[in-house]
TORKOL-895517 format. One record per residue: x, y, z of N, C-alpha, C in turn; residue number from 1; residue in three letters. Coordinates in steps of 0.2 Angstrom, whole numbers, plus 2048, in hexadecimal, padded with zeros to 3 digits. Last residue first. Example, Ala and Ser with C-alpha at 12.3 -4.5 7.8 and 13.67 -1.06 7.14 Angstrom:
# TORKOL-895517
   n.xx   n.yy   n.zz   ca.xx   ca.yy   ca.zz   c.xx   c.yy   c.zz     n   res
    840    7F5    823     844     7FB     824    840    800    827     2   SER
    842    7E4    827     83E     7EA     827    842    7F0    827     1   ALA
# end
This chain:
# TORKOL-895517
   n.xx   n.yy   n.zz   ca.xx   ca.yy   ca.zz   c.xx   c.yy   c.zz     n   res
    E96    9A9    0F4     E99     9A5     0F9    E95    99D    0FB   101   VAL
    E99    9B3    0E5     E96     9AC     0EB    E98    9AA    0EF   100   TYR
    E99    9C1    0DD     E9C     9BE     0E2    E98    9B9    0E7    99   ILE
    E96    9C5    0CC     E93     9C6     0D4    E99    9C1    0D6    98   GLN
    E92    9CA    0BC     E99     9C8     0BF    E97    9CB    0C8    97   ARG
    E82    9C5    0B4     E88     9CB     0B5    E90    9CA    0BA    96   THR
    E7D    9BA    0B2     E7C     9BF     0AC    E83    9C6    0AF    95   GLY
    E7D    9B3    0BD     E77     9B7     0BC    E78    9B9    0B7    94   ASP
    E89    9AC    0BC     E84     9A8     0BC    E7E    9AB    0BA    93   ARG
    E96    9B0    0BD     E92     9B5     0B8    E8C    9B1    0B6    92   ASP
    E9E    9B2    0CC     E9D     9AE     0C7    E97    9B3    0C3    91   SER
    EAC    9AF    0D7     EAA     9B4     0D1    EA4    9AF    0CC    90   TYR
    EAD    9A9    0E6     EAD     9A8     0E2    EAB    9AF    0DC    89   PHE
    EB0    9A4    0F6     EAF     9A6     0F3    EB2    9A7    0EE    88   ALA
    EAE    996    103     EB0     997     0FD    EAE    99C    0FA    87   ILE
    EAF    992    115     EAB     994     10F    EB0    997    108    86   SER
    EB6    98E    11E     EAE     98B     11F    EAC    98B    118    85   ARG
    EC2    992    123     EC2     98D     11D    EBC    98B    11F    84   GLY
    EC5    9A0    127     EC4     99A     12B    EC1    994    128    83   ASP
    EC7    9A8    11D     ECC     9A8     123    ECA    9A0    127    82   PRO
    EC0    9A0    10E     EC0     9A6     114    EC3    9A3    118    81   SER
    EC9    99E    0FE     EC5     99A     105    EC4    99F    10B    80   TRP
    EC2    9A2    0ED     EC8     9A2     0F4    EC4    9A1    0F9    79   ARG
    EC4    99F    0DB     EBE     99D     0E3    EC7    99F    0E9    78   PRO
    EC2    9A4    0CF     EC6     9AA     0D3    EC3    9A4    0DC    77   TYR
    EB1    9A1    0C6     EB8     9A2     0C7    EBB    9A6    0CD    76   GLU
    EA5    99B    0BC     EA8     99C     0C4    EAD    99B    0C7    75   ASP
    E9D    99D    0AE     EA5     99D     0B1    EA5    9A0    0B9    74   ALA
    E90    995    0AD     E94     999     0AE    E99    999    0AF    73   ALA
    E88    98A    0AB     E8C     98A     0A4    E8F    990    0A6    72   ASP
    E8C    97E    0B9     E88     983     0B8    E8B    985    0B0    71   ASN
    E8F    977    0CB     E8E     976     0C4    E8A    97B    0BF    70   ALA
    E9D    978    0D8     E96     97D     0D4    E94    979    0CC    69   THR
    EA5    970    0DF     E9F     973     0E2    E9B    976    0DD    68   LEU
    EAC    95F    0D9     EA9     967     0D9    EA4    968    0DD    67   ARG
    EB9    95B    0E4     EB2     95A     0E3    EB1    962    0E2    66   ARG
    EC7    94F    0E0     EC4     955     0DF    EBF    955    0DE    65   GLY
    ED4    947    0E7     ECD     947     0E5    ECA    94D    0E4    64   ARG
    EDF    942    0F0     EE1     947     0E9    ED9    946    0E4    63   ARG
    EE0    940    0FA     EDE     93A     0F8    EDE    940    0EF    62   SER
    EE7    94C    101     EE8     944     102    EE6    93F    0FC    61   ALA
    EE1    956    0FB     EE7     954     0F9    EEA    94F    0FB    60   LEU
    ED2    958    0F6     ED4     955     0FC    ED9    952    0FA    59   ASP
    ECD    966    0EC     ECF     960     0EE    ED1    95F    0F2    58   MET
    EBD    96D    0E6     EC2     96F     0ED    EC4    968    0EC    57   VAL
    EB8    97A    0D9     EB9     972     0DB    EBD    972    0E4    56   TYR
    EAF    981    0CE     EB2     981     0D3    EB1    97C    0D7    55   ILE
    EAF    984    0BC     EAB     981     0C1    EB1    981    0C7    54   GLU
    EAA    98F    0AC     EAF     989     0B2    EAD    987    0B8    53   SER
    EA5    98D    09D     EA6     990     0A3    EAC    98D    0A6    52   GLY
    EA5    984    091     EA5     98D     08F    EA7    990    097    51   GLU
    EAE    979    099     EA9     97A     092    EAB    982    091    50   GLY
    EB3    97D    0A4     EAE     976     0A3    EAC    97A    09C    49   GLU
    EC4    97F    0AE     EC0     982     0A7    EBA    97B    0A6    48   GLY
    EC3    980    0C1     EC4     97B     0BA    EC0    97E    0B3    47   ARG
    ECB    986    0CE     EC6     989     0C8    EC8    983    0C3    46   GLN
    ECD    981    0E0     ECF     984     0D8    ECA    985    0D3    45   TYR
    ED4    97C    0F1     ECD     980     0ED    ED0    983    0E4    44   VAL
    ED7    972    0F9     EDA     976     0F4    ED5    976    0F0    43   LEU
    EDC    96A    109     EDA     96A     103    EDB    972    101    42   ARG
    EE6    969    113     EE5     963     111    EDF    964    107    41   GLY
    EDF    976    11E     EE5     971     11D    EE5    96B    119    40   GLU
    ED5    97C    120     ED8     97B     11B    EDC    978    119    39   LEU
    ED1    979    12E     ECC     977     12A    ED1    978    122    38   PRO
    EDE    97F    133     EDD     978     135    ED6    976    12F    37   ARG
    EE0    98E    133     EE2     988     130    EE0    981    12F    36   ARG
    ED8    992    13F     ED7     993     136    EDA    98F    133    35   ALA
    EDD    98C    149     ED6     98A     149    ED5    98D    140    34   GLN
    EE9    991    149     EEA     98A     14A    EE3    989    146    33   ARG
    EE8    99F    14C     EE9     99B     146    EEB    992    145    32   LYS
    EE2    99F    158     EDE     9A0     151    EE0    99E    14C    31   ALA
    EEC    998    161     EE4     996     15F    EE1    997    15A    30   ASP
    EF5    9A4    15E     EF8     99D     15D    EF1    998    15B    29   ASN
    EEF    9AD    164     EEF     9AE     15E    EF2    9A9    15C    28   ALA
    EE0    9A9    170     EE6     9A9     16F    EE8    9AA    166    27   SER
    ED0    9AF    16A     ED4     9AB     16E    EDA    9AD    16D    26   THR
    EBF    9B3    168     EC5     9B8     16D    EC9    9B0    16E    25   GLU
    EC0    9B5    157     EBD     9B2     15C    EC3    9B3    160    24   GLN
    EBD    9B4    145     EBD     9B6     14A    EBC    9B5    151    23   ARG
    EB6    9AD    139     EBA     9A9     13D    EBD    9AD    144    22   GLY
    EB3    9BB    12F     EB3     9B4     12F    EB8    9B1    136    21   CYS
    EB7    9C9    12C     EB4     9C7     130    EB3    9C0    134    20   GLY
    EBE    9C7    120     EC1     9CB     125    EBD    9C8    12D    19   TRP
    EB5    9C3    119     EBA     9BF     11A    EC0    9C2    11F    18   PHE
    EAB    9CF    117     EA9     9C8     11B    EB0    9C3    11B    17   PHE
    EB4    9D9    113     EB0     9D8     11A    EAD    9D2    11D    16   LEU
    EB6    9D4    106     EBA     9D3     10A    EBA    9D7    112    15   LEU
    EA7    9D3    101     EAC     9CD     100    EB2    9CF    106    14   ALA
    EA7    9E1    100     EA1     9DD     105    EA5    9D6    106    13   VAL
    EAF    9E5    0F9     EAF     9E7     0FD    EAC    9E4    103    12   ALA
    EAA    9E0    0EC     EB1     9DB     0EF    EB0    9E0    0F5    11   LEU
    E9E    9E5    0EA     E9E     9DF     0EC    EA5    9DC    0EF    10   LEU
    EA1    9F3    0E7     E9F     9F0     0ED    E9F    9EA    0F0     9   ALA
    EAA    9F0    0DC     EAC     9F3     0E1    EA9    9EF    0E9     8   ALA
    E9E    9ED    0D3     EA4     9EB     0D4    EA7    9E9    0DB     7   SER
    E96    9FB    0D5     E94     9F3     0D8    E9A    9EE    0D9     6   ARG
    EA2    A01    0CD     E9E     A04     0D4    E9B    9FB    0D8     5   LYS
    EA1    9FB    0C1     EA8     9FB     0C6    EA5    9FE    0CD     4   ILE
    E94    9FD    0BE     E97     9F8     0BF    E9D    9F5    0C2     3   SER
    E94    A09    0BB     E8E     A07     0BF    E90    A00    0C1     2   ASN
    E9B    A0D    0AF     E9F     A0E     0B6    E9A    A0B    0BB     1   MET
# end
């Protein structure tokens, strides 16, 4: 039960982080353009590597991927922050599943 409460707390913190990212006093159209621009042409994904998985970012124009994580853990479920500057993901690298940015 403790792990469920801890997971729920971590998820709540991550959601608050993502909700607050990129908040600025601009018009609605400017804010949408700014939020999309860093993400245009990029894809974040996970790929199995042996026993675990790693996080990659691909430039869609060149179709080249760049590995962001390198360990024996399961790094999974990557998601962009709304402003496109950060990526959050689950990992069990410390023995328990936690959210990393």
